C-alpha positions in Angstrom: 0.0 0.0 0.0 2.4 2.7 1.2 5.8 1.7 0.1 7.6 4.5 1.9 6.1 3.3 5.2 6.6 -0.5 5.5 4.3 -2.1 8.1 1.6 0.5 7.9 -1.4 0.9 5.6 -2.3 4.4 6.7 -2.3 6.8 3.8 0.0 9.8 4.0 -1.9 13.1 4.4 -0.3 16.5 3.8 -2.1 19.2 5.7 -1.5 22.7 4.1 -2.7 25.1 6.9 -1.0 28.2 8.3 -2.9 28.5 11.6 -1.0 26.6 14.3 -4.2 25.8 16.4 -6.0 24.5 13.3 -2.9 22.4 12.5 -2.8 20.8 15.9 -6.6 20.1 15.9 -6.5 18.5 12.5 -3.4 16.5 13.3 -4.7 15.3 16.6 -8.1 14.2 15.2 -6.9 12.6 11.9 -3.7 10.8 13.1 -5.8 7.7 13.9 -6.4 7.1 10.2 -3.5 8.9 8.5 0.2 9.6 8.7 0.1 13.4 9.0 2.6 15.9 7.7 1.9 19.6 8.0 3.1 22.7 6.1 2.2 26.3 6.5 3.2 28.1 3.3 4.2 27.4 -0.3 7.9 27.3 0.9 7.3 24.4 3.3 4.8 22.8 0.8 7.6 22.5 -1.8 10.0 21.2 0.9 7.5 18.5 1.9 6.9 17.4 -1.7 10.6 17.0 -2.2 11.0 14.9 1.0 8.1 12.5 0.6 5.2 11.2 -1.5 1.6 11.9 -0.3 -1.6 10.0 -0.9 -4.1 12.8 0.0 -4.1 16.6 0.6 -6.1 18.8 3.0 -5.7 22.4 1.9 -6.8 25.7 3.5 -7.4 28.5 1.0 -5.7 31.3 3.0 -2.0 30.8 3.5 0.7 33.2 4.5 3.2 33.9 1.7 2.8 34.7 -2.0 0.5 31.8 -3.0 -2.8 30.7 -1.5 -4.1 27.2 -1.2 -5.9 27.2 -4.5 -2.8 28.1 -6.4 -1.1 25.1 -4.7 -4.0 22.9 -5.7 -3.7 24.0 -9.3 0.0 23.1 -9.2 -0.8 19.7 -7.8 -3.4 19.1 -10.6 -0.8 20.1 -13.2 1.8 17.7 -11.9 1.9 14.2 -13.3 2.4 12.7 -9.8 -0.6 14.3 -8.1 -3.0 15.1 -11.0 -5.5 12.5 -9.7 -4.7 12.7 -6.0 -7.6 13.3 -3.6 -7.6 17.0 -2.5 -10.0 18.4 0.0 -10.3 22.1 0.7 -11.1 23.3 4.2 -11.9 27.0 4.6 -13.6 29.7 6.5 -14.3 31.4 3.2 -17.8 30.1 2.7 -19.4 32.2 0.0 -20.6 30.3 -3.1 -17.9 32.0 -5.1 -15.2 30.7 -2.8 -16.6 27.2 -3.1 -16.8 27.5 -6.9 -13.2 28.8 -7.1 -12.0 25.8 -5.0 -13.7 23.4 -7.4 -12.4 25.3 -10.4 -8.9 24.9 -9.0 -9.3 21.1 -8.8 -10.4 20.1 -5.3 -12.6 17.1 -4.9 -14.5 18.3 -1.8 -15.0 21.7 -0.1 -15.5 21.7 3.7 -16.6 25.0 5.2 -15.5 26.0 8.7 -16.6 25.5 11.3 -16.9 21.8 10.8 -17.3 19.0 13.2 -14.3 16.7 13.5 -16.5 13.6 12.7 -17.9 15.2 9.6 -14.4 16.3 8.4 -13.0 12.7 8.9 -16.0 11.1 7.2 -15.7 13.4 4.2 -11.9 12.9 3.9 -12.3 9.1 4.1 -15.1 9.2 1.5 -13.1 11.3 -1.0 -10.1 9.0 -0.5 -12.1 5.9 -1.1 -13.8 7.4 -4.2 -10.6 8.6 -5.8 -8.3 5.7 -4.9 -10.6 2.7 -4.4 -8.8 2.1 -1.1 -10.5 1.8 2.2 -9.1 3.3 5.4 
């Protein structure tokens, strides 16, 4: 399943989120089902992609730095390695335009904040299963 992690079948999830409290909440809740890595800007995003291969992405729209989360989603979709990877957007930007922009960028699911942890986990698992055919 995950050749870079022998002995585990947990998918590798890259969380792209610049708020420390949100990082910790997401990491704490999702670590039961995923191997979690976190980055907080486009700079750390590129470092993480050089260091490892990921099975799924959870991306916030607003990030510090020059690029926002949707620009990073577009880059993932344009890459041969991640063109079909499951990508979920999580954001406090909840206007219909924000949702449409996220889908236009290439996300598979848009989760508006606030969101219950159980609902976030269920959505992420469903997107992962639908995109990869793998159960968690």
